[in-house]
C-alpha positions in Angstrom: 20.0 3.7 -29.9 19.9 1.3 -26.9 22.9 3.2 -25.4 21.1 6.5 -25.9 17.9 5.3 -24.1 20.0 4.0 -21.2 21.9 7.2 -21.0 18.7 9.2 -21.0 17.3 7.0 -18.2 20.4 7.5 -16.0 20.6 11.2 -16.9 16.9 11.8 -16.0 17.3 10.0 -12.7 20.3 12.1 -11.8 18.6 15.3 -12.9 15.5 14.5 -10.8 17.7 13.8 -7.7 19.7 17.0 -8.1 16.6 19.0 -8.7 15.0 17.5 -5.6 18.1 18.5 -3.6 17.4 22.1 -4.5 13.6 21.7 -4.2 13.6 20.4 -0.6 16.0 23.2 0.2 13.7 25.8 -1.3 10.5 24.3 0.1 11.8 24.4 3.6 12.6 28.1 3.3 9.2 28.7 1.7 7.4 27.0 4.6 9.3 29.1 7.1 8.5 32.3 5.3 4.8 31.2 5.3 5.1 30.5 9.0 4.1 26.9 8.5 4.9 24.0 10.9 7.3 21.3 10.0 4.8 18.6 9.2 2.6 20.9 7.1 5.7 21.7 5.0 5.9 18.0 4.1 2.2 17.1 3.9 1.1 20.3 2.0 3.9 22.3 0.4 6.2 19.5 -0.7 3.4 17.1 -1.5 1.6 19.5 -3.7 4.8 20.4 -5.5 5.9 16.9 -6.2 2.4 15.6 -7.0 1.6 18.4 -9.4 3.3 16.8 -12.5 1.4 13.5 -12.1 -1.9 15.4 -11.6 -1.2 17.4 -14.8 -0.5 14.2 -16.7 -3.8 12.7 -15.5 -5.7 15.9 -16.4 -4.3 16.0 -19.9 -4.9 12.3 -20.4 -8.6 12.3 -19.4 -9.7 15.7 -20.6 -7.7 16.7 -23.7 -7.1 13.3 -25.4 -10.2 11.4 -26.4 -8.9 7.9 -27.1 -9.6 4.9 -24.9 -5.8 4.3 -24.4 -5.2 7.8 -23.1 -8.1 7.5 -20.6 -6.6 4.2 -19.5 -3.3 5.9 -18.9 -5.0 8.5 -16.8 -6.8 5.9 -14.6 -3.6 3.9 -14.4 -1.7 6.9 -13.1 -4.4 7.6 -10.5 -4.1 4.0 -9.2 -0.4 3.5 -9.7 0.8 6.6 -7.8 -0.6 5.6 -4.4 0.6 2.0 -4.9 4.2 3.2 -5.4 4.0 5.6 -2.5 2.5 3.0 -0.1 5.2 0.4 -1.0 8.4 1.7 -2.7 8.5 5.2 -1.1 7.9 3.9 2.4 10.3 1.0 1.8 13.1 3.2 0.5 12.6 5.4 3.6 13.1 2.4 5.8 16.2 1.3 3.8 17.7 4.8 4.1 17.1 4.8 7.8 19.0 1.5 8.1 21.9 3.0 6.2 21.9 6.2 8.3 21.9 4.1 11.5 24.9 2.1 10.2 26.8 5.3 9.4 26.0 6.8 12.8 27.1 3.6 14.5 30.4 3.7 12.6 30.8 7.3 13.8 30.4 6.1 17.4 26.7 6.3 17.9 24.4 3.9 19.8 24.0 0.9 17.6 20.8 -0.2 19.4 18.9 3.0 19.1 16.0 3.0 16.6 16.0 6.2 14.6 12.2 6.2 14.2 12.0 6.6 18.0 13.1 10.2 17.5 10.4 10.9 15.0 7.0 12.4 15.8 4.6 9.8 14.5 1.5 11.2 16.2 -0.2 12.3 13.0 0.9 9.7 10.6 -1.6 7.0 11.6 -4.5 9.6 11.3 -3.3 10.6 7.8 -3.0 7.0 6.7 -6.5 6.2 8.0 -7.9 9.2 6.1 -6.1 7.9 3.0 -7.4 4.4 3.5 -11.0 5.4 3.9 -10.9 7.6 0.7 -9.0 5.0 -1.2 -11.4 2.2 -0.3 -14.3 4.3 -1.7 -12.2 5.0 -4.8 -11.6 1.3 -5.5 -15.3 0.4 -4.7 -16.4 2.9 -7.4 -14.3 1.1 -9.9 -16.4 -2.0 -9.4 -19.8 -0.5 -9.9 -21.7 1.5 -12.6 -24.5 3.9 -12.0 -25.7 7.1 -13.7 -24.5 9.6 -11.1 -21.0 8.1 -10.6 -19.1 10.8 -12.5 -20.4 13.4 -10.1 -18.7 11.5 -7.3 -15.5 12.9 -8.6 -16.4 16.2 -7.0 -16.5 14.6 -3.6 -12.9 13.6 -4.0 -11.9 17.2 -4.6 -13.9 18.2 -1.5 -12.2 15.5 0.5 -8.8 16.9 -0.3 -10.0 20.4 0.6 -11.1 19.1 4.0 -7.7 17.4 4.5 -5.9 20.6 3.5 -7.7 22.7 6.0 -7.3 20.0 8.7 -3.6 20.0 8.2 -3.3 23.8 8.2 -5.4 24.1 11.3 -3.4 21.5 13.1 -0.3 23.4 12.3 -1.7 26.8 13.0 0.0 27.1 16.3 3.1 25.2 15.3 6.4 26.7 14.0 9.0 25.1 11.8 11.8 23.5 13.8 13.8 22.5 10.7 17.5 22.9 10.8 17.8 25.1 7.8 20.7 25.1 5.4 21.4 28.3 3.4 19.3 28.6 0.2 21.4 27.2 -2.6 20.6 30.1 -4.8 21.9 32.5 -2.1 24.4 30.4 -0.1 26.1 33.4 1.5 22.9 35.0 2.9 21.7 33.9 6.4 18.1 34.7 5.4 17.4 34.5 1.7 15.1 36.9 -0.2 11.6 35.9 -1.0 12.1 36.2 -4.8 15.1 33.8 -4.6 13.1 31.2 -2.6 10.2 31.4 -5.1 12.5 31.2 -8.2 14.4 28.2 -6.8 11.1 26.5 -6.0 9.5 27.1 -9.4 12.7 26.3 -11.4 13.3 23.0 -9.6 9.7 22.0 -10.1 9.9 22.7 -13.8 13.1 20.5 -14.0 11.4 17.7 -12.0 8.4 17.8 -14.3 10.4 17.7 -17.6 12.8 15.1 -16.4 10.0 12.9 -15.0 8.1 13.0 -18.3 11.3 12.1 -20.2 12.0 9.3 -17.8 8.4 7.9 -18.4 9.0 8.0 -22.1 12.2 6.1 -21.8 10.4 3.4 -19.6 7.9 3.1 -22.4 10.8 2.1 -24.6 12.3 -0.2 -21.9 9.0 -2.2 -21.4 8.8 -3.8 -24.8 12.6 -4.3 -24.7 12.1 -6.3 -21.5 9.2 -8.3 -23.1 6.5 -6.4 -21.2 3.2 -5.4 -22.8 2.1 -1.7 -23.0 -0.5 -2.2 -20.3 1.9 -3.9 -17.9 4.5 -1.2 -18.5 1.9 1.5 -17.8 1.0 -0.1 -14.5 4.4 -1.5 -13.4 7.1 0.9 -14.5 5.5 4.3 -15.3 4.2 5.0 -11.8 7.7 4.4 -10.4 8.9 7.2 -12.7 6.1 9.6 -11.8 6.6 9.1 -8.1 10.4 9.3 -8.3 10.4 12.9 -6.9 8.7 11.8 -3.7 11.2 8.9 -3.4 14.1 11.2 -4.0 12.8 13.7 -1.4 12.6 10.8 1.1 16.2 9.8 0.4 17.4 13.4 0.8 15.5 14.2 3.9 16.4 11.0 5.7 20.1 11.6 4.8 19.8 15.0 6.4 18.2 13.6 9.5 14.8 15.0 8.7 12.7 11.8 8.7 9.5 13.6 9.9 9.6 15.6 6.7 10.2 12.5 4.6 7.3 10.6 6.0 5.0 13.7 5.9 5.8 14.2 2.2 4.9 10.7 1.4 1.6 10.7 3.4 0.7 14.1 2.0 1.4 13.0 -1.6 -0.7 9.9 -1.0 -3.7 12.1 0.0 -3.3 14.1 -3.2 -3.0 11.0 -5.3 -6.1 9.5 -3.7 -8.2 12.5 -4.4 -7.3 14.9 -7.2 -6.2 12.5 -10.0 -9.0 10.1 -8.9 -11.6 12.9 -9.0 -10.5 13.7 -12.6 -10.6 10.1 -13.6 -14.1 9.5 -12.1 -15.4 12.7 -13.8 -14.0 12.1 -17.3 -13.7 8.3 -17.7 -15.9 5.3 -17.1 -13.7 4.5 -14.0 -14.2 0.7 -14.5 -11.4 -1.5 -13.2 -9.9 -4.5 -14.9 -7.7 -7.1 -13.2 -4.4 -5.1 -13.0 -6.2 -2.0 -11.6 -8.1 -4.0 -9.0 -4.8 -5.8 -8.0 -3.1 -2.4 -7.6 -5.9 -1.3 -5.3 -5.8 -4.4 -3.2 -2.0 -4.3 -2.8 -2.1 -0.6 -1.9 -4.7 -1.3 0.8 -2.7 -4.2 2.2 0.4 -2.0 2.3 -1.3 0.6 4.3 -2.8 -1.9 6.7 0.7 -3.3 7.2 1.9 0.2 8.1 -0.9 0.8 10.5 -0.4 -2.6 12.1 3.3 -1.7 12.7 2.4 1.6 14.4 -0.5 0.1 16.4 1.6 -2.8 17.8 4.7 -0.5 18.3 6.7 -2.6 15.8 7.4 0.5 13.6 11.1 0.1 13.0 13.4 0.9 10.0 13.8 -2.7 9.1 10.1 -3.5 9.1 9.3 -0.4 7.2 11.9 -1.4 4.5 9.9 -4.6 3.9 7.1 -2.4 2.4 8.9 -2.7 -0.9 8.0 -6.4 -0.9 4.3 -5.5 -1.5 5.3 -4.0 -4.9 7.1 -7.2 -5.7 3.8 -9.0 -5.0 2.0 -6.7 -7.3 4.6 -7.4 -10.1 4.2 -11.1 -9.5 0.4 -10.8 -9.6 0.4 -9.0 -12.9 1.7 -12.2 -14.5 -1.7 -13.9 -13.7 -4.1 -11.0 -14.2 -2.6 -8.9 -17.1 
């Protein structure tokens, strides 16, 4: 049985990666057909697609299951997702940039050139400040109790609506400058048909959703096998699985030299995770934080402050970005004392 669980873990990870290869290919074409700018493709289209499975999981956990444990799972998902994105996703992006720089150097490129210097980072600080302000309110609400708190969940939906229209308006005059590869479903066509783009997008999202949920179930087996409690597994391992599509997208886009899309996808997904699942949790659960939840919130805030500090002081390099993974290590270490 152990071999079967390990095989399923590996198989799900491979399935998610391959599905993401097809997903990013389809979402780029979908963005072009919708006449969206490059960054909006990442912050809106790709982010909504990859964050949809986690949002559905939270919705089911807090509205259709009435046990305390299911509601805890929903709140844990709402807090764990942003933590993984702010630490592991950004860190993996930095690590992939380091690898890409080494490969370009071997091929005869400039070994001293920082790849992030070629990336448009003008909107990333603004997006992260938006996230930080919303996330801070979200954490603060977990520390207080008052009669009207559930209704605050509606404000989080409104916040994402404002962000959505802000991103679309900022990209209204922009056009995609992506170097498009042929649609994998129609590799011989220079311009794919609309139905093929839509089918490839929906099909890959379905595969990502199913594989992610199966991956989570296997991690629930792995936790006790590693001596971890159910609550620690839910906070430490499960969010890594649910955010795996965003991480895979980052790997694929950086490998293709589309770092702007990778960073935009992460920041866009963070905005969804800070608003939609949180709004559901605040509406349908007590939204009261224990030690692990509060720790996840603090580490997420510290991770984003680190990112903003790098950009403000012009120290935003691949190597320093890769260090963001270390904050997740701090979270794992902290769980020993607060779980």
